[in-house]
PQR file with spaces between the fields and no chain letter, atoms N, CA, C, O and H, PARSE charges and radii, in Angstrom:
ATOM       1  N    MET     1       0.816   -1.189    0.000 -0.4000 1.5000
ATOM       2  CA   MET     1       0.000    0.000    0.000 -0.0000 2.0000
ATOM       3  C    MET     1       0.863    1.259    0.000  0.5500 1.7000
ATOM       4  O    MET     1       0.553    2.219   -0.704 -0.5500 1.4000
ATOM       5  N    ILE     2       1.934    1.264    0.775 -0.4000 1.5000
ATOM       6  CA   ILE     2       2.800    2.446    0.853 -0.0000 2.0000
ATOM       7  C    ILE     2       3.405    2.746   -0.511  0.5500 1.7000
ATOM       8  O    ILE     2       3.440    3.901   -0.935 -0.5500 1.4000
ATOM       9  H    ILE     2       2.187    0.484    1.347  0.4000 1.0000
ATOM      10  N    MET     3       3.880    1.718   -1.197 -0.4000 1.5000
ATOM      11  CA   MET     3       4.513    1.929   -2.494 -0.0000 2.0000
ATOM      12  C    MET     3       3.499    2.421   -3.524  0.5500 1.7000
ATOM      13  O    MET     3       3.840    3.242   -4.376 -0.5500 1.4000
ATOM      14  H    MET     3       3.853    0.780   -0.852  0.4000 1.0000
ATOM      15  N    GLU     4       2.283    1.942   -3.462 -0.4000 1.5000
ATOM      16  CA   GLU     4       1.239    2.430   -4.360 -0.0000 2.0000
ATOM      17  C    GLU     4       0.985    3.909   -4.120  0.5500 1.7000
ATOM      18  O    GLU     4       0.819    4.675   -5.070 -0.5500 1.4000
ATOM      19  H    GLU     4       2.006    1.276   -2.770  0.4000 1.0000
ATOM      20  N    LEU     5       0.953    4.312   -2.864 -0.4000 1.5000
ATOM      21  CA   LEU     5       0.746    5.721   -2.539 -0.0000 2.0000
ATOM      22  C    LEU     5       1.923    6.581   -2.991  0.5500 1.7000
ATOM      23  O    LEU     5       1.757    7.768   -3.273 -0.5500 1.4000
ATOM      24  H    LEU     5       1.088    3.690   -2.093  0.4000 1.0000
ATOM      25  N    ALA     6       3.111    5.983   -3.060 -0.4000 1.5000
ATOM      26  CA   ALA     6       4.299    6.698   -3.531 -0.0000 2.0000
ATOM      27  C    ALA     6       4.354    6.739   -5.057  0.5500 1.7000
ATOM      28  O    ALA     6       5.238    7.377   -5.628 -0.5500 1.4000
ATOM      29  H    ALA     6       3.246    5.019   -2.831  0.4000 1.0000
ATOM      30  N    GLY     7       3.419    6.064   -5.715 -0.4000 1.5000
ATOM      31  CA   GLY     7       3.365    6.078   -7.171 -0.0000 2.0000
ATOM      32  C    GLY     7       4.139    4.943   -7.827  0.5500 1.7000
ATOM      33  O    GLY     7       4.311    4.935   -9.046 -0.5500 1.4000
ATOM      34  H    GLY     7       2.701    5.545   -5.250  0.4000 1.0000
ATOM      35  N    ILE     8       4.600    3.996   -7.041 -0.4000 1.5000
ATOM      36  CA   ILE     8       5.354    2.863   -7.573 -0.0000 2.0000
ATOM      37  C    ILE     8       4.377    1.711   -7.785  0.5500 1.7000
ATOM      38  O    ILE     8       3.717    1.256   -6.851 -0.5500 1.4000
ATOM      39  H    ILE     8       4.460    4.003   -6.051  0.4000 1.0000
ATOM      40  N    LYS     9       4.298    1.246   -9.041 -0.4000 1.5000
ATOM      41  CA   LYS     9       3.285    0.253   -9.370 -0.0000 2.0000
ATOM      42  C    LYS     9       3.835   -1.163   -9.492  0.5500 1.7000
ATOM      43  O    LYS     9       3.099   -2.129   -9.288 -0.5500 1.4000
ATOM      44  H    LYS     9       4.834    1.615   -9.800  0.4000 1.0000
ATOM      45  N    ASP    10       5.105   -1.299   -9.817 -0.4000 1.5000
ATOM      46  CA   ASP    10       5.678   -2.624  -10.044 -0.0000 2.0000
ATOM      47  C    ASP    10       6.952   -2.744   -9.218  0.5500 1.7000
ATOM      48  O    ASP    10       7.962   -2.121   -9.545 -0.5500 1.4000
ATOM      49  H    ASP    10       5.703   -0.514   -9.983  0.4000 1.0000
ATOM      50  N    ILE    11       6.914   -3.535   -8.155 -0.4000 1.5000
ATOM      51  CA   ILE    11       8.061   -3.659   -7.261 -0.0000 2.0000
ATOM      52  C    ILE    11       8.122   -5.075   -6.701  0.5500 1.7000
ATOM      53  O    ILE    11       7.097   -5.719   -6.477 -0.5500 1.4000
ATOM      54  H    ILE    11       6.094   -4.041   -7.890  0.4000 1.0000
ATOM      55  N    LEU    12       9.338   -5.540   -6.482 -0.4000 1.5000
ATOM      56  CA   LEU    12       9.565   -6.846   -5.874 -0.0000 2.0000
ATOM      57  C    LEU    12      10.325   -6.615   -4.580  0.5500 1.7000
ATOM      58  O    LEU    12      11.337   -5.914   -4.572 -0.5500 1.4000
ATOM      59  H    LEU    12      10.170   -5.017   -6.664  0.4000 1.0000
ATOM      60  N    THR    13       9.851   -7.195   -3.488 -0.4000 1.5000
ATOM      61  CA   THR    13      10.498   -7.009   -2.192 -0.0000 2.0000
ATOM      62  C    THR    13      10.726   -8.354   -1.523  0.5500 1.7000
ATOM      63  O    THR    13      10.156   -9.372   -1.915 -0.5500 1.4000
ATOM      64  H    THR    13       9.029   -7.765   -3.494  0.4000 1.0000
ATOM      65  N    LYS    14      11.570   -8.331   -0.507 -0.4000 1.5000
ATOM      66  CA   LYS    14      11.816   -9.530    0.283 -0.0000 2.0000
ATOM      67  C    LYS    14      11.942   -9.112    1.735  0.5500 1.7000
ATOM      68  O    LYS    14      12.691   -8.190    2.060 -0.5500 1.4000
ATOM      69  H    LYS    14      12.033   -7.504   -0.188  0.4000 1.0000
ATOM      70  N    SER    15      11.221   -9.779    2.595 -0.4000 1.5000
ATOM      71  CA   SER    15      11.294   -9.524    4.028 -0.0000 2.0000
ATOM      72  C    SER    15      12.161  -10.609    4.651  0.5500 1.7000
ATOM      73  O    SER    15      11.825  -11.792    4.584 -0.5500 1.4000
ATOM      74  H    SER    15      10.613  -10.528    2.331  0.4000 1.0000
ATOM      75  N    ILE    16      13.276  -10.209    5.256 -0.4000 1.5000
ATOM      76  CA   ILE    16      14.237  -11.188    5.763 -0.0000 2.0000
ATOM      77  C    ILE    16      13.887  -11.690    7.160  0.5500 1.7000
ATOM      78  O    ILE    16      13.913  -12.896    7.404 -0.5500 1.4000
ATOM      79  H    ILE    16      13.549   -9.248    5.310  0.4000 1.0000
ATOM      80  N    ARG    17      13.565  -10.797    8.065 -0.4000 1.5000
ATOM      81  CA   ARG    17      13.363  -11.225    9.453 -0.0000 2.0000
ATOM      82  C    ARG    17      11.902  -11.260    9.888  0.5500 1.7000
ATOM      83  O    ARG    17      11.472  -12.212   10.539 -0.5500 1.4000
ATOM      84  H    ARG    17      13.543   -9.817    7.867  0.4000 1.0000
ATOM      85  N    SER    18      11.154  -10.254    9.541 -0.4000 1.5000
ATOM      86  CA   SER    18       9.820  -10.128   10.119 -0.0000 2.0000
ATOM      87  C    SER    18       8.751  -10.050    9.045  0.5500 1.7000
ATOM      88  O    SER    18       8.920   -9.366    8.036 -0.5500 1.4000
ATOM      89  H    SER    18      11.503   -9.480    9.012  0.4000 1.0000
ATOM      90  N    ASN    19       7.673  -10.740    9.262 -0.4000 1.5000
ATOM      91  CA   ASN    19       6.510  -10.632    8.393 -0.0000 2.0000
ATOM      92  C    ASN    19       5.422   -9.786    9.044  0.5500 1.7000
ATOM      93  O    ASN    19       4.318   -9.673    8.512 -0.5500 1.4000
ATOM      94  H    ASN    19       7.536  -11.296   10.082  0.4000 1.0000
ATOM      95  N    ASN    20       5.731   -9.197   10.189 -0.4000 1.5000
ATOM      96  CA   ASN    20       4.805   -8.327   10.892 -0.0000 2.0000
ATOM      97  C    ASN    20       4.546   -7.092   10.029  0.5500 1.7000
ATOM      98  O    ASN    20       5.490   -6.410    9.629 -0.5500 1.4000
ATOM      99  H    ASN    20       6.628   -9.289   10.621  0.4000 1.0000
ATOM     100  N    ALA    21       3.290   -6.803    9.741 -0.4000 1.5000
ATOM     101  CA   ALA    21       2.934   -5.705    8.842 -0.0000 2.0000
ATOM     102  C    ALA    21       3.464   -4.357    9.327  0.5500 1.7000
ATOM     103  O    ALA    21       3.899   -3.542    8.513 -0.5500 1.4000
ATOM     104  H    ALA    21       2.524   -7.358   10.066  0.4000 1.0000
ATOM     105  N    ILE    22       3.437   -4.111   10.616 -0.4000 1.5000
ATOM     106  CA   ILE    22       3.926   -2.841   11.160 -0.0000 2.0000
ATOM     107  C    ILE    22       5.435   -2.717   10.948  0.5500 1.7000
ATOM     108  O    ILE    22       5.919   -1.653   10.561 -0.5500 1.4000
ATOM     109  H    ILE    22       3.084   -4.773   11.278  0.4000 1.0000
ATOM     110  N    SER    23       6.172   -3.786   11.197 -0.4000 1.5000
ATOM     111  CA   SER    23       7.627   -3.768   11.007 -0.0000 2.0000
ATOM     112  C    SER    23       7.992   -3.560    9.542  0.5500 1.7000
ATOM     113  O    SER    23       8.908   -2.798    9.232 -0.5500 1.4000
ATOM     114  H    SER    23       5.779   -4.650   11.512  0.4000 1.0000
ATOM     115  N    VAL    24       7.290   -4.225    8.653 -0.4000 1.5000
ATOM     116  CA   VAL    24       7.553   -4.085    7.224 -0.0000 2.0000
ATOM     117  C    VAL    24       7.218   -2.667    6.762  0.5500 1.7000
ATOM     118  O    VAL    24       7.960   -2.085    5.971 -0.5500 1.4000
ATOM     119  H    VAL    24       6.547   -4.844    8.905  0.4000 1.0000
ATOM     120  N    ALA    25       6.120   -2.110    7.243 -0.4000 1.5000
ATOM     121  CA   ALA    25       5.751   -0.737    6.892 -0.0000 2.0000
ATOM     122  C    ALA    25       6.795    0.251    7.397  0.5500 1.7000
ATOM     123  O    ALA    25       7.157    1.189    6.687 -0.5500 1.4000
ATOM     124  H    ALA    25       5.517   -2.583    7.886  0.4000 1.0000
ATOM     125  N    HIS    26       7.278    0.048    8.608 -0.4000 1.5000
ATOM     126  CA   HIS    26       8.306    0.922    9.176 -0.0000 2.0000
ATOM     127  C    HIS    26       9.596    0.837    8.353  0.5500 1.7000
ATOM     128  O    HIS    26      10.210    1.864    8.060 -0.5500 1.4000
ATOM     129  H    HIS    26       6.984   -0.714    9.185  0.4000 1.0000
ATOM     130  N    ALA    27      10.005   -0.363    7.984 -0.4000 1.5000
ATOM     131  CA   ALA    27      11.212   -0.547    7.177 -0.0000 2.0000
ATOM     132  C    ALA    27      11.056    0.095    5.799  0.5500 1.7000
ATOM     133  O    ALA    27      12.008    0.669    5.268 -0.5500 1.4000
ATOM     134  H    ALA    27       9.507   -1.196    8.222  0.4000 1.0000
ATOM     135  N    THR    28       9.870    0.001    5.226 -0.4000 1.5000
ATOM     136  CA   THR    28       9.598    0.616    3.928 -0.0000 2.0000
ATOM     137  C    THR    28       9.714    2.127    4.010  0.5500 1.7000
ATOM     138  O    THR    28      10.346    2.748    3.156 -0.5500 1.4000
ATOM     139  H    THR    28       9.097   -0.465    5.657  0.4000 1.0000
ATOM     140  N    MET    29       9.110    2.723    5.029 -0.4000 1.5000
ATOM     141  CA   MET    29       9.187    4.177    5.204 -0.0000 2.0000
ATOM     142  C    MET    29      10.628    4.621    5.439  0.5500 1.7000
ATOM     143  O    MET    29      11.052    5.652    4.917 -0.5500 1.4000
ATOM     144  H    MET    29       8.597    2.218    5.723  0.4000 1.0000
ATOM     145  N    ASP    30      11.376    3.858    6.214 -0.4000 1.5000
ATOM     146  CA   ASP    30      12.779    4.183    6.472 -0.0000 2.0000
ATOM     147  C    ASP    30      13.578    4.160    5.170  0.5500 1.7000
ATOM     148  O    ASP    30      14.386    5.054    4.919 -0.5500 1.4000
ATOM     149  H    ASP    30      11.032    3.020    6.638  0.4000 1.0000
ATOM     150  N    ALA    31      13.354    3.148    4.351 -0.4000 1.5000
ATOM     151  CA   ALA    31      14.067    3.041    3.077 -0.0000 2.0000
ATOM     152  C    ALA    31      13.712    4.191    2.143  0.5500 1.7000
ATOM     153  O    ALA    31      14.593    4.738    1.480 -0.5500 1.4000
ATOM     154  H    ALA    31      12.698    2.421    4.555  0.4000 1.0000
ATOM     155  N    LEU    32      12.448    4.563    2.080 -0.4000 1.5000
ATOM     156  CA   LEU    32      12.034    5.678    1.226 -0.0000 2.0000
ATOM     157  C    LEU    32      12.654    6.991    1.686  0.5500 1.7000
ATOM     158  O    LEU    32      13.015    7.826    0.857 -0.5500 1.4000
ATOM     159  H    LEU    32      11.732    4.119    2.619  0.4000 1.0000
ATOM     160  N    GLN    33      12.782    7.183    2.983 -0.4000 1.5000
ATOM     161  CA   GLN    33      13.378    8.412    3.505 -0.0000 2.0000
ATOM     162  C    GLN    33      14.874    8.478    3.234  0.5500 1.7000
ATOM     163  O    GLN    33      15.443    9.568    3.178 -0.5500 1.4000
ATOM     164  H    GLN    33      12.489    6.505    3.657  0.4000 1.0000
ATOM     165  N    ARG    34      15.515    7.334    3.067 -0.4000 1.5000
ATOM     166  CA   ARG    34      16.961    7.305    2.828 -0.0000 2.0000
ATOM     167  C    ARG    34      17.333    7.477    1.357  0.5500 1.7000
ATOM     168  O    ARG    34      18.508    7.643    1.033 -0.5500 1.4000
ATOM     169  H    ARG    34      15.052    6.448    3.113  0.4000 1.0000
ATOM     170  N    LEU    35      16.346    7.440    0.469 -0.4000 1.5000
ATOM     171  CA   LEU    35      16.638    7.612   -0.948 -0.0000 2.0000
ATOM     172  C    LEU    35      17.230    8.990   -1.201  0.5500 1.7000
ATOM     173  O    LEU    35      16.841    9.969   -0.563 -0.5500 1.4000
ATOM     174  H    LEU    35      15.390    7.305    0.732  0.4000 1.0000
ATOM     175  N    LYS    36      18.170    9.061   -2.132 -0.4000 1.5000
ATOM     176  CA   LYS    36      18.794   10.328   -2.496 -0.0000 2.0000
ATOM     177  C    LYS    36      18.358   10.693   -3.908  0.5500 1.7000
ATOM     178  O    LYS    36      18.121    9.817   -4.741 -0.5500 1.4000
ATOM     179  H    LYS    36      18.486    8.266   -2.650  0.4000 1.0000
ATOM     180  N    ASN    37      18.255   11.981   -4.168 -0.4000 1.5000
ATOM     181  CA   ASN    37      17.885   12.386   -5.513 -0.0000 2.0000
ATOM     182  C    ASN    37      19.119   12.352   -6.419  0.5500 1.7000
ATOM     183  O    ASN    37      20.244   12.420   -5.924 -0.5500 1.4000
ATOM     184  H    ASN    37      18.447   12.692   -3.492  0.4000 1.0000
ATOM     185  N    PRO    38      18.928   12.248   -7.734 -0.5600 1.5000
ATOM     186  CA   PRO    38      20.051   12.125   -8.664  0.2800 2.0000
ATOM     187  C    PRO    38      21.045   13.285   -8.589  0.5500 1.7000
ATOM     188  O    PRO    38      22.241   13.085   -8.798 -0.5500 1.4000
ATOM     189  N    GLU    39      20.565   14.488   -8.296 -0.4000 1.5000
ATOM     190  CA   GLU    39      21.458   15.639   -8.211 -0.0000 2.0000
ATOM     191  C    GLU    39      22.477   15.470   -7.079  0.5500 1.7000
ATOM     192  O    GLU    39      23.661   15.757   -7.257 -0.5500 1.4000
ATOM     193  H    GLU    39      19.593   14.650   -8.126  0.4000 1.0000
ATOM     194  N    LYS    40      22.013   15.004   -5.919 -0.4000 1.5000
ATOM     195  CA   LYS    40      22.925   14.804   -4.791 -0.0000 2.0000
ATOM     196  C    LYS    40      23.928   13.693   -5.077  0.5500 1.7000
ATOM     197  O    LYS    40      25.108   13.818   -4.748 -0.5500 1.4000
ATOM     198  H    LYS    40      21.052   14.770   -5.774  0.4000 1.0000
ATOM     199  N    VAL    41      23.464   12.611   -5.688 -0.4000 1.5000
ATOM     200  CA   VAL    41      24.354   11.492   -5.994 -0.0000 2.0000
ATOM     201  C    VAL    41      25.426   11.929   -6.988  0.5500 1.7000
ATOM     202  O    VAL    41      26.605   11.629   -6.804 -0.5500 1.4000
ATOM     203  H    VAL    41      22.506   12.509   -5.955  0.4000 1.0000
ATOM     204  N    SER    42      25.015   12.641   -8.047 -0.4000 1.5000
ATOM     205  CA   SER    42      25.990   13.075   -9.049 -0.0000 2.0000
ATOM     206  C    SER    42      26.990   14.057   -8.460  0.5500 1.7000
ATOM     207  O    SER    42      28.171   14.015   -8.806 -0.5500 1.4000
ATOM     208  H    SER    42      24.057   12.884   -8.196  0.4000 1.0000
ATOM     209  N    LYS    43      26.544   14.933   -7.585 -0.4000 1.5000
ATOM     210  CA   LYS    43      27.450   15.888   -6.944 -0.0000 2.0000
ATOM     211  C    LYS    43      28.454   15.153   -6.052  0.5500 1.7000
ATOM     212  O    LYS    43      29.645   15.466   -6.076 -0.5500 1.4000
ATOM     213  H    LYS    43      25.585   14.968   -7.304  0.4000 1.0000
ATOM     214  N    ASN    44      27.987   14.187   -5.273 -0.4000 1.5000
ATOM     215  CA   ASN    44      28.874   13.422   -4.394 -0.0000 2.0000
ATOM     216  C    ASN    44      29.900   12.605   -5.178  0.5500 1.7000
ATOM     217  O    ASN    44      31.035   12.435   -4.734 -0.5500 1.4000
ATOM     218  H    ASN    44      27.020   13.933   -5.255  0.4000 1.0000
ATOM     219  N    ARG    45      29.498   12.104   -6.342 -0.4000 1.5000
ATOM     220  CA   ARG    45      30.402   11.279   -7.150 -0.0000 2.0000
ATOM     221  C    ARG    45      31.246   12.101   -8.117  0.5500 1.7000
ATOM     222  O    ARG    45      32.198   11.587   -8.706 -0.5500 1.4000
ATOM     223  H    ARG    45      28.576   12.242   -6.703  0.4000 1.0000
ATOM     224  N    GLY    46      30.901   13.374   -8.281 -0.4000 1.5000
ATOM     225  CA   GLY    46      31.637   14.223   -9.213 -0.0000 2.0000
ATOM     226  C    GLY    46      31.373   13.876  -10.665  0.5500 1.7000
ATOM     227  O    GLY    46      32.250   14.032  -11.515 -0.5500 1.4000
ATOM     228  H    GLY    46      30.128   13.791   -7.803  0.4000 1.0000
ATOM     229  N    LYS    47      30.160   13.404  -10.954 -0.4000 1.5000
ATOM     230  CA   LYS    47      29.783   13.031  -12.314 -0.0000 2.0000
ATOM     231  C    LYS    47      28.506   13.757  -12.699  0.5500 1.7000
ATOM     232  O    LYS    47      27.788   14.284  -11.849 -0.5500 1.4000
ATOM     233  H    LYS    47      29.448   13.278  -10.264  0.4000 1.0000
ATOM     234  N    GLU    48      28.236   13.774  -14.014 -0.4000 1.5000
ATOM     235  CA   GLU    48      26.988   14.361  -14.486 -0.0000 2.0000
ATOM     236  C    GLU    48      25.833   13.428  -14.146  0.5500 1.7000
ATOM     237  O    GLU    48      25.994   12.211  -14.046 -0.5500 1.4000
ATOM     238  H    GLU    48      28.819   13.346  -14.704  0.4000 1.0000
ATOM     239  N    LYS    49      24.666   14.035  -13.972 -0.4000 1.5000
ATOM     240  CA   LYS    49      23.482   13.261  -13.580 -0.0000 2.0000
ATOM     241  C    LYS    49      23.177   12.135  -14.573  0.5500 1.7000
ATOM     242  O    LYS    49      22.785   11.042  -14.167 -0.5500 1.4000
ATOM     243  H    LYS    49      24.535   15.023  -14.053  0.4000 1.0000
ATOM     244  N    GLU    50      23.353   12.396  -15.860 -0.4000 1.5000
ATOM     245  CA   GLU    50      23.047   11.393  -16.877 -0.0000 2.0000
ATOM     246  C    GLU    50      23.972   10.181  -16.777  0.5500 1.7000
ATOM     247  O    GLU    50      23.579    9.077  -17.153 -0.5500 1.4000
ATOM     248  H    GLU    50      23.672   13.284  -16.190  0.4000 1.0000
ATOM     249  N    MET    51      25.189   10.370  -16.278 -0.4000 1.5000
ATOM     250  CA   MET    51      26.156    9.280  -16.181 -0.0000 2.0000
ATOM     251  C    MET    51      25.867    8.351  -14.996  0.5500 1.7000
ATOM     252  O    MET    51      26.368    7.227  -14.959 -0.5500 1.4000
ATOM     253  H    MET    51      25.508   11.267  -15.973  0.4000 1.0000
ATOM     254  N    ILE    52      25.082    8.801  -14.049 -0.4000 1.5000
ATOM     255  CA   ILE    52      24.770    7.998  -12.864 -0.0000 2.0000
ATOM     256  C    ILE    52      23.989    6.740  -13.250  0.5500 1.7000
ATOM     257  O    ILE    52      24.220    5.676  -12.675 -0.5500 1.4000
ATOM     258  H    ILE    52      24.676    9.715  -14.079  0.4000 1.0000
ATOM     259  N    TRP    53      23.086    6.842  -14.196 -0.4000 1.5000
ATOM     260  CA   TRP    53      22.177    5.747  -14.529 -0.0000 2.0000
ATOM     261  C    TRP    53      22.758    4.777  -15.534  0.5500 1.7000
ATOM     262  O    TRP    53      22.079    3.827  -15.923 -0.5500 1.4000
ATOM     263  H    TRP    53      22.898    7.706  -14.663  0.4000 1.0000
ATOM     264  N    GLN    54      23.996    4.984  -15.971 -0.4000 1.5000
ATOM     265  CA   GLN    54      24.597    4.087  -16.972 -0.0000 2.0000
ATOM     266  C    GLN    54      25.462    3.046  -16.331  0.5500 1.7000
ATOM     267  O    GLN    54      26.043    2.212  -17.025 -0.5500 1.4000
ATOM     268  H    GLN    54      24.547    5.756  -15.655  0.4000 1.0000
């Protein structure tokens, strides 16, 4: 449900330790908050944004 609300329609996931819905939801939110945008990644790597995805 969280990924659908984020606009992601096709995703494959794996839960390693817990199948508890609350724990999985918390881990999902944590992962989404840790995502970096392409501009920050390219700046940190010293490369152009287009080169990051290759």
